[in-house]
C-alpha positions as CSV (number, residue, x, y, z in Angstrom):
1,M,10.2,6.7,52.9
2,P,8.9,2.9,52.9
3,E,7.1,1.9,49.9
4,I,3.6,-0.1,49.2
5,L,2.1,-1.5,46.4
6,L,-0.9,-0.2,44.9
7,A,-2.2,-3.3,43.4
8,T,-4.5,-2.4,40.3
9,H,-3.7,-1.9,36.5
10,N,-6.9,0.0,36.5
11,Q,-5.7,3.8,35.5
12,G,-8.8,4.8,36.7
13,K,-8.7,3.4,39.8
14,I,-5.2,4.6,40.7
15,R,-5.8,8.4,39.9
16,E,-8.5,8.1,42.4
17,Y,-5.8,6.4,45.3
18,R,-3.1,9.1,44.5
19,G,-5.9,11.2,45.7
20,L,-7.6,9.7,48.1
21,L,-4.1,8.1,49.6
22,A,-2.2,11.8,49.9
23,G,-0.8,12.3,53.1
24,L,-0.1,8.5,53.2
25,P,3.5,8.0,54.6
26,Y,4.0,5.5,52.0
27,K,5.5,6.3,48.6
28,L,2.8,4.5,46.4
29,I,4.5,2.3,43.9
30,T,2.3,0.8,40.9
31,L,2.7,-2.6,39.4
32,A,3.7,-1.0,36.4
33,D,6.5,0.6,38.1
34,L,7.7,-3.0,39.2
35,G,6.9,-4.6,35.6
36,I,4.3,-6.8,37.4
37,T,1.9,-7.6,34.2
38,L,0.3,-10.3,36.2
39,K,-4.0,-10.2,36.0
40,V,-5.2,-12.0,39.3
41,P,-8.5,-13.3,37.8
42,E,-11.5,-12.5,40.3
43,T,-13.2,-15.5,40.5
44,G,-14.3,-15.5,44.1
45,P,-18.0,-14.9,44.8
46,S,-17.2,-11.9,47.2
47,F,-15.7,-8.5,47.0
48,E,-13.8,-9.4,50.0
49,E,-11.9,-12.8,48.6
50,N,-11.3,-10.9,45.3
51,A,-9.5,-8.2,47.3
52,V,-7.5,-10.5,49.5
53,A,-6.3,-13.1,46.4
54,K,-5.2,-10.0,44.7
55,A,-3.4,-8.6,48.1
56,K,-1.7,-11.8,48.7
57,T,-0.5,-12.4,45.3
58,Y,1.1,-9.1,44.3
59,F,2.4,-9.3,48.1
60,A,4.2,-12.5,47.3
61,L,5.8,-11.1,44.1
62,S,6.9,-8.2,45.5
63,R,7.3,-8.5,49.2
64,L,6.0,-4.9,49.7
65,P,3.2,-3.9,51.9
66,T,0.5,-4.2,49.5
67,L,-3.1,-2.5,49.1
68,S,-5.4,-4.4,46.6
69,E,-9.5,-3.7,46.5
70,D,-12.4,-5.2,44.7
71,S,-15.2,-3.1,44.4
72,G,-18.4,-2.9,42.1
73,L,-22.1,-1.8,41.5
74,E,-25.0,-3.5,43.4
75,V,-28.7,-2.8,42.4
76,D,-31.3,-3.4,44.6
77,A,-33.9,-4.3,41.4
78,L,-31.4,-6.6,39.9
79,N,-31.1,-8.6,43.2
80,G,-27.2,-7.3,43.8
81,E,-26.5,-7.5,40.3
82,P,-23.9,-6.8,38.7
83,G,-21.7,-7.0,42.0
84,V,-18.5,-9.2,41.9
85,F,-18.9,-9.0,37.8
86,S,-19.2,-5.5,37.5
87,A,-16.0,-5.2,35.6
88,R,-17.4,-8.2,33.1
89,Y,-21.6,-7.4,33.0
90,A,-21.6,-7.4,29.2
91,G,-18.6,-9.8,28.5
92,E,-15.3,-10.3,29.4
93,Q,-13.8,-7.6,26.7
94,S,-16.6,-5.2,27.0
95,G,-15.6,-1.3,27.8
96,D,-17.6,1.0,30.0
97,I,-19.8,2.0,27.4
98,E,-20.9,-1.5,26.6
99,R,-21.3,-2.0,30.6
100,V,-23.4,1.2,31.1
101,D,-26.0,0.4,27.9
102,Y,-26.0,-3.1,29.0
103,L,-27.2,-2.1,32.7
104,L,-29.3,0.0,31.3
105,S,-31.5,-1.8,28.9
106,R,-31.5,-4.0,31.9
107,M,-33.1,-1.6,33.6
108,K,-35.3,-0.5,31.3
109,G,-39.0,0.0,32.4
110,I,-38.0,-0.3,36.1
111,P,-39.4,3.0,38.0
112,W,-37.3,5.8,39.5
113,D,-38.1,4.8,43.2
114,K,-37.1,1.2,42.3
115,R,-33.7,2.1,40.9
116,S,-31.5,2.4,44.0
117,A,-28.3,1.2,44.2
118,R,-24.9,1.2,46.0
119,F,-20.9,1.1,45.0
120,R,-19.4,-0.7,47.6
121,C,-15.3,-1.0,47.9
122,V,-13.7,-3.5,50.0
123,I,-9.9,-3.1,50.5
124,A,-7.4,-5.9,51.7
125,V,-4.1,-4.4,53.1
126,A,-1.4,-7.6,52.9
127,L,1.5,-7.1,55.3
128,P,4.3,-9.2,56.5
129,G,3.6,-12.1,58.7
130,D,0.7,-13.2,56.7
131,R,-1.0,-9.9,57.8
132,I,-4.0,-9.1,56.1
133,E,-6.6,-6.0,56.9
134,M,-9.7,-5.6,55.6
135,F,-11.8,-1.9,54.9
136,N,-15.1,-1.5,53.6
137,G,-17.1,1.2,52.4
138,E,-20.4,2.1,50.3
139,C,-21.5,5.3,48.7
140,E,-25.7,5.0,48.2
141,G,-27.2,6.0,44.9
142,V,-30.0,5.9,42.1
143,I,-29.7,4.0,38.7
144,S,-30.1,7.6,36.3
145,L,-32.7,6.9,33.1
146,K,-29.8,7.6,30.5
147,P,-26.2,8.7,31.2
148,G,-24.5,11.9,32.3
149,G,-21.1,13.2,32.6
150,N,-17.7,13.3,31.6
151,F,-15.9,12.6,34.7
152,G,-15.2,9.1,36.3
153,F,-15.2,5.9,34.9
154,G,-17.0,2.8,34.7
155,Y,-20.6,2.8,36.0
156,D,-19.9,7.0,37.0
157,P,-22.6,8.4,34.4
158,V,-25.5,6.4,35.4
159,F,-25.0,6.7,39.3
160,Y,-27.1,9.6,40.3
161,V,-26.4,10.8,44.0
162,P,-29.8,12.3,45.2
163,E,-27.9,14.8,47.8
164,M,-25.7,16.4,45.1
165,G,-28.7,16.3,42.0
166,K,-26.2,15.0,40.1
167,T,-24.3,11.7,38.5
168,M,-20.8,10.5,40.0
169,A,-19.7,11.4,36.2
170,E,-20.8,15.0,36.7
171,L,-18.7,15.4,40.0
172,P,-15.2,16.9,39.6
173,Q,-12.8,14.2,41.0
174,E,-12.3,16.4,44.0
175,V,-15.8,16.1,45.0
176,K,-16.3,12.7,44.2
177,N,-13.5,11.7,46.5
178,K,-15.3,13.4,49.3
179,L,-18.4,10.7,49.2
180,S,-17.6,7.7,47.0
181,H,-17.4,4.3,48.0
182,R,-13.5,4.1,47.7
183,F,-13.1,7.3,50.0
184,N,-14.9,5.7,52.9
185,A,-12.7,2.7,52.6
186,A,-9.8,4.5,51.6
187,Q,-10.2,6.7,54.7
188,K,-10.0,3.7,57.0
189,A,-7.5,1.9,55.2
190,L,-5.3,5.6,55.9
191,H,-5.7,5.8,59.4
192,F,-4.6,2.1,60.1
193,L,-1.8,2.2,57.6
194,E,-0.6,5.6,59.5
195,Q,-0.8,3.6,62.9
196,Y,1.3,1.0,61.5
197,A,4.0,2.9,60.1
198,K,4.2,4.4,63.6
199,E,4.6,1.1,64.9
200,E,7.1,0.1,62.3
201,I,9.1,3.0,63.1
202,R,9.5,2.0,67.1
203,R,10.4,-1.2,66.4
């Protein structure tokens, strides 16, 4: 079976993608499997640019088809923050709890009907011949008044999904995987990679 590199050091994302890409006609390889410790700085002004930069870099190191992503939270009342700074919103060394607390402090006093937000995900797939394919996904929600739930990671405890009546962190992984921003982007990537694999077999 051909291999594809899942280019992230984030263990939470690795767990999600193993489920989201189940059935992919490739064996998923991680950076740790290859002993790659390099972290590509996410200094681009957009999710798209960061995803492409990582995909290209790790493809060059591995010579394997490479799937990378950049994703984050956009809050309308904060003019789209934290956006590309989602992972370091409360500082470079901050953890999930610190980032959630900082976000809630920024949202203090903002009424429920003004707390709309979305998770965005951009997947970039780097392939031989300098080929890059990109896939986008979004999930709409509301920033809750306090954290809730023990599942997920990142901002999941304060991302309330109205149609489910729960935060992302209150949803089991199998439920989250069917509505998340990563699910929406990964489904598009999965469809493309299935077709790409068939084309490669015919060559």
